[in-house]
PQR file with spaces between the fields and no chain letter, atoms N, CA, C, O and H, PARSE charges and radii, in Angstrom:
ATOM       1  N    UNK     1    -118.703 -126.558  -38.879 -0.4000 1.5000
ATOM       2  CA   UNK     1    -119.724 -127.518  -38.542 -0.0000 2.0000
ATOM       3  C    UNK     1    -119.205 -128.910  -38.876  0.5500 1.7000
ATOM       4  O    UNK     1    -118.734 -129.151  -39.987 -0.5500 1.4000
ATOM       5  N    UNK     2    -119.288 -129.810  -37.930 -0.4000 1.5000
ATOM       6  CA   UNK     2    -118.866 -131.191  -38.130 -0.0000 2.0000
ATOM       7  C    UNK     2    -120.100 -132.044  -38.400  0.5500 1.7000
ATOM       8  O    UNK     2    -120.795 -132.435  -37.462 -0.5500 1.4000
ATOM       9  H    UNK     2    -119.671 -129.614  -37.027  0.4000 1.0000
ATOM      10  N    UNK     3    -120.383 -132.339  -39.670 -0.4000 1.5000
ATOM      11  CA   UNK     3    -121.593 -133.100  -39.989 -0.0000 2.0000
ATOM      12  C    UNK     3    -121.440 -134.566  -39.625  0.5500 1.7000
ATOM      13  O    UNK     3    -122.422 -135.309  -39.636 -0.5500 1.4000
ATOM      14  H    UNK     3    -119.819 -132.021  -40.432  0.4000 1.0000
ATOM      15  N    UNK     4    -120.230 -134.993  -39.305 -0.4000 1.5000
ATOM      16  CA   UNK     4    -120.030 -136.369  -38.865 -0.0000 2.0000
ATOM      17  C    UNK     4    -120.740 -136.661  -37.560  0.5500 1.7000
ATOM      18  O    UNK     4    -121.040 -137.818  -37.266 -0.5500 1.4000
ATOM      19  H    UNK     4    -119.433 -134.389  -39.296  0.4000 1.0000
ATOM      20  N    UNK     5    -121.016 -135.628  -36.767 -0.4000 1.5000
ATOM      21  CA   UNK     5    -121.711 -135.823  -35.499 -0.0000 2.0000
ATOM      22  C    UNK     5    -123.221 -135.911  -35.682  0.5500 1.7000
ATOM      23  O    UNK     5    -123.931 -136.292  -34.752 -0.5500 1.4000
ATOM      24  H    UNK     5    -120.773 -134.688  -37.005  0.4000 1.0000
ATOM      25  N    UNK     6    -123.722 -135.566  -36.864 -0.4000 1.5000
ATOM      26  CA   UNK     6    -125.154 -135.656  -37.130 -0.0000 2.0000
ATOM      27  C    UNK     6    -125.543 -137.090  -37.452  0.5500 1.7000
ATOM      28  O    UNK     6    -124.699 -137.894  -37.848 -0.5500 1.4000
ATOM      29  H    UNK     6    -123.145 -135.257  -37.619  0.4000 1.0000
ATOM      30  N    UNK     7    -126.810 -137.408  -37.283 -0.4000 1.5000
ATOM      31  CA   UNK     7    -127.321 -138.707  -37.705 -0.0000 2.0000
ATOM      32  C    UNK     7    -127.397 -138.767  -39.218  0.5500 1.7000
ATOM      33  O    UNK     7    -127.272 -137.743  -39.889 -0.5500 1.4000
ATOM      34  H    UNK     7    -127.495 -136.756  -36.961  0.4000 1.0000
ATOM      35  N    UNK     8    -127.600 -139.947  -39.753 -0.4000 1.5000
ATOM      36  CA   UNK     8    -127.641 -140.140  -41.202 -0.0000 2.0000
ATOM      37  C    UNK     8    -128.740 -139.290  -41.837  0.5500 1.7000
ATOM      38  O    UNK     8    -128.522 -138.710  -42.901 -0.5500 1.4000
ATOM      39  H    UNK     8    -127.702 -140.779  -39.207  0.4000 1.0000
ATOM      40  N    UNK     9    -129.899 -139.202  -41.221 -0.4000 1.5000
ATOM      41  CA   UNK     9    -131.008 -138.430  -41.777 -0.0000 2.0000
ATOM      42  C    UNK     9    -130.645 -136.961  -41.896  0.5500 1.7000
ATOM      43  O    UNK     9    -130.894 -136.352  -42.936 -0.5500 1.4000
ATOM      44  H    UNK     9    -130.077 -139.673  -40.357  0.4000 1.0000
ATOM      45  N    UNK    10    -130.062 -136.377  -40.852 -0.4000 1.5000
ATOM      46  CA   UNK    10    -129.714 -134.958  -40.890 -0.0000 2.0000
ATOM      47  C    UNK    10    -128.613 -134.693  -41.904  0.5500 1.7000
ATOM      48  O    UNK    10    -128.628 -133.654  -42.565 -0.5500 1.4000
ATOM      49  H    UNK    10    -129.861 -136.872  -40.007  0.4000 1.0000
ATOM      50  N    UNK    11    -127.660 -135.604  -42.041 -0.4000 1.5000
ATOM      51  CA   UNK    11    -126.610 -135.427  -43.047 -0.0000 2.0000
ATOM      52  C    UNK    11    -127.199 -135.465  -44.446  0.5500 1.7000
ATOM      53  O    UNK    11    -126.787 -134.689  -45.308 -0.5500 1.4000
ATOM      54  H    UNK    11    -127.648 -136.447  -41.504  0.4000 1.0000
ATOM      55  N    UNK    12    -128.164 -136.362  -44.691 -0.4000 1.5000
ATOM      56  CA   UNK    12    -128.791 -136.450  -46.003 -0.0000 2.0000
ATOM      57  C    UNK    12    -129.549 -135.169  -46.326  0.5500 1.7000
ATOM      58  O    UNK    12    -129.426 -134.647  -47.435 -0.5500 1.4000
ATOM      59  H    UNK    12    -128.499 -136.993  -43.991  0.4000 1.0000
ATOM      60  N    UNK    13    -130.322 -134.657  -45.390 -0.4000 1.5000
ATOM      61  CA   UNK    13    -131.094 -133.438  -45.610 -0.0000 2.0000
ATOM      62  C    UNK    13    -130.149 -132.273  -45.859  0.5500 1.7000
ATOM      63  O    UNK    13    -130.406 -131.449  -46.737 -0.5500 1.4000
ATOM      64  H    UNK    13    -130.422 -135.080  -44.489  0.4000 1.0000
ATOM      65  N    UNK    14    -129.066 -132.190  -45.106 -0.4000 1.5000
ATOM      66  CA   UNK    14    -128.096 -131.105  -45.283 -0.0000 2.0000
ATOM      67  C    UNK    14    -127.480 -131.149  -46.670  0.5500 1.7000
ATOM      68  O    UNK    14    -127.326 -130.105  -47.304 -0.5500 1.4000
ATOM      69  H    UNK    14    -128.857 -132.859  -44.393  0.4000 1.0000
ATOM      70  N    UNK    15    -127.127 -132.326  -47.155 -0.4000 1.5000
ATOM      71  CA   UNK    15    -126.509 -132.424  -48.483 -0.0000 2.0000
ATOM      72  C    UNK    15    -127.548 -132.233  -49.586  0.5500 1.7000
ATOM      73  O    UNK    15    -127.206 -131.780  -50.679 -0.5500 1.4000
ATOM      74  H    UNK    15    -127.252 -133.174  -46.640  0.4000 1.0000
ATOM      75  N    UNK    16    -128.802 -132.570  -49.319 -0.4000 1.5000
ATOM      76  CA   UNK    16    -129.839 -132.454  -50.332 -0.0000 2.0000
ATOM      77  C    UNK    16    -130.203 -130.997  -50.611  0.5500 1.7000
ATOM      78  O    UNK    16    -130.560 -130.659  -51.739 -0.5500 1.4000
ATOM      79  H    UNK    16    -129.079 -132.939  -48.431  0.4000 1.0000
ATOM      80  N    UNK    17    -130.117 -130.131  -49.601 -0.4000 1.5000
ATOM      81  CA   UNK    17    -130.517 -128.747  -49.797 -0.0000 2.0000
ATOM      82  C    UNK    17    -129.339 -127.839  -50.134  0.5500 1.7000
ATOM      83  O    UNK    17    -129.527 -126.652  -50.400 -0.5500 1.4000
ATOM      84  H    UNK    17    -129.826 -130.405  -48.685  0.4000 1.0000
ATOM      85  N    UNK    18    -128.143 -128.382  -50.125 -0.4000 1.5000
ATOM      86  CA   UNK    18    -126.947 -127.589  -50.415 -0.0000 2.0000
ATOM      87  C    UNK    18    -126.865 -127.291  -51.915  0.5500 1.7000
ATOM      88  O    UNK    18    -127.115 -128.170  -52.740 -0.5500 1.4000
ATOM      89  H    UNK    18    -127.990 -129.346  -49.909  0.4000 1.0000
ATOM      90  N    UNK    19    -126.517 -126.064  -52.258 -0.4000 1.5000
ATOM      91  CA   UNK    19    -126.329 -125.690  -53.662 -0.0000 2.0000
ATOM      92  C    UNK    19    -124.873 -125.982  -54.034  0.5500 1.7000
ATOM      93  O    UNK    19    -123.995 -125.134  -53.872 -0.5500 1.4000
ATOM      94  H    UNK    19    -126.314 -125.351  -51.588  0.4000 1.0000
ATOM      95  N    UNK    20    -124.637 -127.192  -54.531 -0.4000 1.5000
ATOM      96  CA   UNK    20    -123.274 -127.650  -54.789 -0.0000 2.0000
ATOM      97  C    UNK    20    -122.576 -126.839  -55.875  0.5500 1.7000
ATOM      98  O    UNK    20    -121.361 -126.652  -55.807 -0.5500 1.4000
ATOM      99  H    UNK    20    -125.351 -127.880  -54.662  0.4000 1.0000
ATOM     100  N    UNK    21    -123.306 -126.355  -56.870 -0.4000 1.5000
ATOM     101  CA   UNK    21    -122.673 -125.589  -57.947 -0.0000 2.0000
ATOM     102  C    UNK    21    -122.057 -124.305  -57.409  0.5500 1.7000
ATOM     103  O    UNK    21    -120.917 -123.987  -57.746 -0.5500 1.4000
ATOM     104  H    UNK    21    -124.293 -126.507  -56.926  0.4000 1.0000
ATOM     105  N    UNK    22    -122.774 -123.572  -56.594 -0.4000 1.5000
ATOM     106  CA   UNK    22    -122.223 -122.327  -56.049 -0.0000 2.0000
ATOM     107  C    UNK    22    -121.118 -122.613  -55.048  0.5500 1.7000
ATOM     108  O    UNK    22    -120.143 -121.864  -54.972 -0.5500 1.4000
ATOM     109  H    UNK    22    -123.700 -123.831  -56.320  0.4000 1.0000
ATOM     110  N    UNK    23    -121.255 -123.685  -54.279 -0.4000 1.5000
ATOM     111  CA   UNK    23    -120.219 -124.051  -53.316 -0.0000 2.0000
ATOM     112  C    UNK    23    -118.910 -124.408  -54.023  0.5500 1.7000
ATOM     113  O    UNK    23    -117.843 -123.933  -53.635 -0.5500 1.4000
ATOM     114  H    UNK    23    -122.046 -124.294  -54.341  0.4000 1.0000
ATOM     115  N    UNK    24    -118.992 -125.239  -55.053 -0.4000 1.5000
ATOM     116  CA   UNK    24    -117.789 -125.660  -55.774 -0.0000 2.0000
ATOM     117  C    UNK    24    -117.203 -124.547  -56.635  0.5500 1.7000
ATOM     118  O    UNK    24    -115.997 -124.530  -56.879 -0.5500 1.4000
ATOM     119  H    UNK    24    -119.859 -125.625  -55.369  0.4000 1.0000
ATOM     120  N    UNK    25    -118.033 -123.621  -57.099 -0.4000 1.5000
ATOM     121  CA   UNK    25    -117.529 -122.482  -57.874 -0.0000 2.0000
ATOM     122  C    UNK    25    -116.555 -121.656  -57.057  0.5500 1.7000
ATOM     123  O    UNK    25    -115.591 -121.112  -57.597 -0.5500 1.4000
ATOM     124  H    UNK    25    -119.013 -123.635  -56.901  0.4000 1.0000
ATOM     125  N    UNK    26    -116.798 -121.560  -55.774 -0.4000 1.5000
ATOM     126  CA   UNK    26    -115.897 -120.825  -54.885 -0.0000 2.0000
ATOM     127  C    UNK    26    -114.540 -121.480  -54.726  0.5500 1.7000
ATOM     128  O    UNK    26    -113.595 -120.829  -54.282 -0.5500 1.4000
ATOM     129  H    UNK    26    -117.581 -122.002  -55.336  0.4000 1.0000
ATOM     130  N    UNK    27    -114.419 -122.751  -55.078 -0.4000 1.5000
ATOM     131  CA   UNK    27    -113.161 -123.480  -54.988 -0.0000 2.0000
ATOM     132  C    UNK    27    -112.513 -123.677  -56.355  0.5500 1.7000
ATOM     133  O    UNK    27    -111.603 -124.494  -56.491 -0.5500 1.4000
ATOM     134  H    UNK    27    -115.187 -123.280  -55.439  0.4000 1.0000
ATOM     135  N    UNK    28    -112.972 -122.936  -57.375 -0.4000 1.5000
ATOM     136  CA   UNK    28    -112.329 -122.970  -58.685 -0.0000 2.0000
ATOM     137  C    UNK    28    -112.868 -124.012  -59.647  0.5500 1.7000
ATOM     138  O    UNK    28    -112.205 -124.331  -60.634 -0.5500 1.4000
ATOM     139  H    UNK    28    -113.711 -122.272  -57.265  0.4000 1.0000
ATOM     140  N    UNK    29    -114.037 -124.543  -59.392 -0.4000 1.5000
ATOM     141  CA   UNK    29    -114.639 -125.505  -60.302 -0.0000 2.0000
ATOM     142  C    UNK    29    -115.629 -124.798  -61.216  0.5500 1.7000
ATOM     143  O    UNK    29    -116.214 -123.785  -60.834 -0.5500 1.4000
ATOM     144  H    UNK    29    -114.575 -124.284  -58.591  0.4000 1.0000
ATOM     145  N    UNK    30    -115.817 -125.320  -62.405 -0.4000 1.5000
ATOM     146  CA   UNK    30    -116.754 -124.751  -63.367 -0.0000 2.0000
ATOM     147  C    UNK    30    -117.111 -125.782  -64.417  0.5500 1.7000
ATOM     148  O    UNK    30    -116.757 -126.954  -64.287 -0.5500 1.4000
ATOM     149  H    UNK    30    -115.341 -126.144  -62.715  0.4000 1.0000
ATOM     150  N    UNK    31    -117.808 -125.354  -65.454 -0.4000 1.5000
ATOM     151  CA   UNK    31    -118.202 -126.267  -66.532 -0.0000 2.0000
ATOM     152  C    UNK    31    -119.088 -127.391  -66.036  0.5500 1.7000
ATOM     153  O    UNK    31    -118.861 -128.556  -66.364 -0.5500 1.4000
ATOM     154  H    UNK    31    -118.096 -124.402  -65.559  0.4000 1.0000
ATOM     155  N    UNK    32    -120.090 -127.054  -65.254 -0.4000 1.5000
ATOM     156  CA   UNK    32    -120.932 -128.066  -64.631 -0.0000 2.0000
ATOM     157  C    UNK    32    -121.840 -128.745  -65.641  0.5500 1.7000
ATOM     158  O    UNK    32    -122.373 -128.113  -66.552 -0.5500 1.4000
ATOM     159  H    UNK    32    -120.274 -126.107  -64.988  0.4000 1.0000
ATOM     160  N    UNK    33    -122.003 -130.045  -65.457 -0.4000 1.5000
ATOM     161  CA   UNK    33    -122.903 -130.852  -66.260 -0.0000 2.0000
ATOM     162  C    UNK    33    -123.653 -131.760  -65.292  0.5500 1.7000
ATOM     163  O    UNK    33    -123.040 -132.514  -64.536 -0.5500 1.4000
ATOM     164  H    UNK    33    -121.570 -130.559  -64.716  0.4000 1.0000
ATOM     165  N    UNK    34    -124.967 -131.686  -65.320 -0.4000 1.5000
ATOM     166  CA   UNK    34    -125.775 -132.419  -64.353 -0.0000 2.0000
ATOM     167  C    UNK    34    -126.568 -133.525  -65.040  0.5500 1.7000
ATOM     168  O    UNK    34    -127.195 -133.302  -66.076 -0.5500 1.4000
ATOM     169  H    UNK    34    -125.465 -131.074  -65.934  0.4000 1.0000
ATOM     170  N    UNK    35    -126.535 -134.726  -64.449 -0.4000 1.5000
ATOM     171  CA   UNK    35    -127.274 -135.876  -64.957 -0.0000 2.0000
ATOM     172  C    UNK    35    -128.233 -136.346  -63.868  0.5500 1.7000
ATOM     173  O    UNK    35    -127.875 -136.384  -62.691 -0.5500 1.4000
ATOM     174  H    UNK    35    -126.026 -134.907  -63.607  0.4000 1.0000
ATOM     175  N    UNK    36    -129.437 -136.700  -64.261 -0.4000 1.5000
ATOM     176  CA   UNK    36    -130.434 -137.174  -63.310 -0.0000 2.0000
ATOM     177  C    UNK    36    -130.793 -138.616  -63.644  0.5500 1.7000
ATOM     178  O    UNK    36    -130.975 -138.966  -64.810 -0.5500 1.4000
ATOM     179  H    UNK    36    -129.727 -136.670  -65.217  0.4000 1.0000
ATOM     180  N    UNK    37    -130.892 -139.450  -62.611 -0.4000 1.5000
ATOM     181  CA   UNK    37    -131.170 -140.870  -62.778 -0.0000 2.0000
ATOM     182  C    UNK    37    -132.321 -141.293  -61.869  0.5500 1.7000
ATOM     183  O    UNK    37    -132.659 -140.594  -60.914 -0.5500 1.4000
ATOM     184  H    UNK    37    -130.743 -139.166  -61.664  0.4000 1.0000
ATOM     185  N    UNK    38    -132.909 -142.424  -62.171 -0.4000 1.5000
ATOM     186  CA   UNK    38    -133.963 -143.046  -61.365 -0.0000 2.0000
ATOM     187  C    UNK    38    -135.067 -142.066  -61.007  0.5500 1.7000
ATOM     188  O    UNK    38    -135.302 -141.765  -59.837 -0.5500 1.4000
ATOM     189  H    UNK    38    -132.634 -142.992  -62.947  0.4000 1.0000
ATOM     190  N    UNK    39    -135.734 -141.578  -62.036 -0.4000 1.5000
ATOM     191  CA   UNK    39    -136.867 -140.652  -61.883 -0.0000 2.0000
ATOM     192  C    UNK    39    -136.473 -139.406  -61.084  0.5500 1.7000
ATOM     193  O    UNK    39    -137.244 -138.907  -60.265 -0.5500 1.4000
ATOM     194  H    UNK    39    -135.543 -141.822  -62.987  0.4000 1.0000
ATOM     195  N    UNK    40    -135.267 -138.920  -61.337 -0.4000 1.5000
ATOM     196  CA   UNK    40    -134.710 -137.702  -60.723 -0.0000 2.0000
ATOM     197  C    UNK    40    -134.455 -137.828  -59.222  0.5500 1.7000
ATOM     198  O    UNK    40    -134.331 -136.811  -58.539 -0.5500 1.4000
ATOM     199  H    UNK    40    -134.640 -139.325  -62.002  0.4000 1.0000
ATOM     200  N    UNK    41    -134.375 -139.046  -58.694 -0.4000 1.5000
ATOM     201  CA   UNK    41    -134.034 -139.229  -57.285 -0.0000 2.0000
ATOM     202  C    UNK    41    -132.532 -139.123  -57.050  0.5500 1.7000
ATOM     203  O    UNK    41    -132.096 -138.750  -55.961 -0.5500 1.4000
ATOM     204  H    UNK    41    -134.476 -139.872  -59.249  0.4000 1.0000
ATOM     205  N    UNK    42    -131.748 -139.447  -58.061 -0.4000 1.5000
ATOM     206  CA   UNK    42    -130.285 -139.405  -57.947 -0.0000 2.0000
ATOM     207  C    UNK    42    -129.751 -138.401  -58.947  0.5500 1.7000
ATOM     208  O    UNK    42    -130.097 -138.437  -60.128 -0.5500 1.4000
ATOM     209  H    UNK    42    -132.103 -139.750  -58.946  0.4000 1.0000
ATOM     210  N    UNK    43    -128.901 -137.500  -58.462 -0.4000 1.5000
ATOM     211  CA   UNK    43    -128.326 -136.460  -59.312 -0.0000 2.0000
ATOM     212  C    UNK    43    -126.808 -136.604  -59.301  0.5500 1.7000
ATOM     213  O    UNK    43    -126.189 -136.679  -58.240 -0.5500 1.4000
ATOM     214  H    UNK    43    -128.620 -137.471  -57.502  0.4000 1.0000
ATOM     215  N    UNK    44    -126.219 -136.642  -60.488 -0.4000 1.5000
ATOM     216  CA   UNK    44    -124.770 -136.705  -60.629 -0.0000 2.0000
ATOM     217  C    UNK    44    -124.309 -135.378  -61.198  0.5500 1.7000
ATOM     218  O    UNK    44    -124.749 -134.969  -62.272 -0.5500 1.4000
ATOM     219  H    UNK    44    -126.722 -136.581  -61.350  0.4000 1.0000
ATOM     220  N    UNK    45    -123.435 -134.715  -60.487 -0.4000 1.5000
ATOM     221  CA   UNK    45    -122.923 -133.425  -60.906 -0.0000 2.0000
ATOM     222  C    UNK    45    -121.469 -133.587  -61.325  0.5500 1.7000
ATOM     223  O    UNK    45    -120.632 -134.023  -60.535 -0.5500 1.4000
ATOM     224  H    UNK    45    -123.078 -135.048  -59.614  0.4000 1.0000
ATOM     225  N    UNK    46    -121.175 -133.236  -62.564 -0.4000 1.5000
ATOM     226  CA   UNK    46    -119.830 -133.333  -63.115 -0.0000 2.0000
ATOM     227  C    UNK    46    -119.293 -131.929  -63.296  0.5500 1.7000
ATOM     228  O    UNK    46    -120.012 -131.034  -63.739 -0.5500 1.4000
ATOM     229  H    UNK    46    -121.854 -132.882  -63.206  0.4000 1.0000
ATOM     230  N    UNK    47    -118.009 -131.731  -62.947 -0.4000 1.5000
ATOM     231  CA   UNK    47    -117.416 -130.406  -63.096 -0.0000 2.0000
ATOM     232  C    UNK    47    -115.947 -130.538  -63.456  0.5500 1.7000
ATOM     233  O    UNK    47    -115.370 -131.625  -63.413 -0.5500 1.4000
ATOM     234  H    UNK    47    -117.424 -132.458  -62.586  0.4000 1.0000
ATOM     235  N    UNK    48    -115.356 -129.406  -63.810 -0.4000 1.5000
ATOM     236  CA   UNK    48    -113.958 -129.352  -64.202 -0.0000 2.0000
ATOM     237  C    UNK    48    -113.251 -128.352  -63.296  0.5500 1.7000
ATOM     238  O    UNK    48    -113.765 -127.261  -63.051 -0.5500 1.4000
ATOM     239  H    UNK    48    -115.824 -128.523  -63.845  0.4000 1.0000
ATOM     240  N    UNK    49    -112.081 -128.720  -62.802 -0.4000 1.5000
ATOM     241  CA   UNK    49    -111.263 -127.788  -62.012 -0.0000 2.0000
ATOM     242  C    UNK    49    -110.604 -126.821  -62.962  0.5500 1.7000
ATOM     243  O    UNK    49    -109.830 -127.223  -63.831 -0.5500 1.4000
ATOM     244  H    UNK    49    -111.664 -129.607  -63.001  0.4000 1.0000
ATOM     245  N    UNK    50    -110.912 -125.527  -62.798 -0.4000 1.5000
ATOM     246  CA   UNK    50    -110.390 -124.499  -63.709 -0.0000 2.0000
ATOM     247  C    UNK    50    -109.011 -124.038  -63.295  0.5500 1.7000
ATOM     248  O    UNK    50    -108.425 -123.177  -63.952 -0.5500 1.4000
ATOM     249  H    UNK    50    -111.540 -125.201  -62.091  0.4000 1.0000
C-alpha cells in the first residue's frame, strides 16, 4: 500500500489507528517507552533496536 497517494486526512487516520508497538516488534525493536503530551493528543514512542 502506498500511503503517499492518500490525502493528508487518510494518512493521519491510518497512522493513528496503527499499533506501532506490535509493528516495530516484528522488525526487532523492543523496550518501548511511551510519553504523552498536550492532553494526550501527541504520543511519543521510544524504543530500542534489539
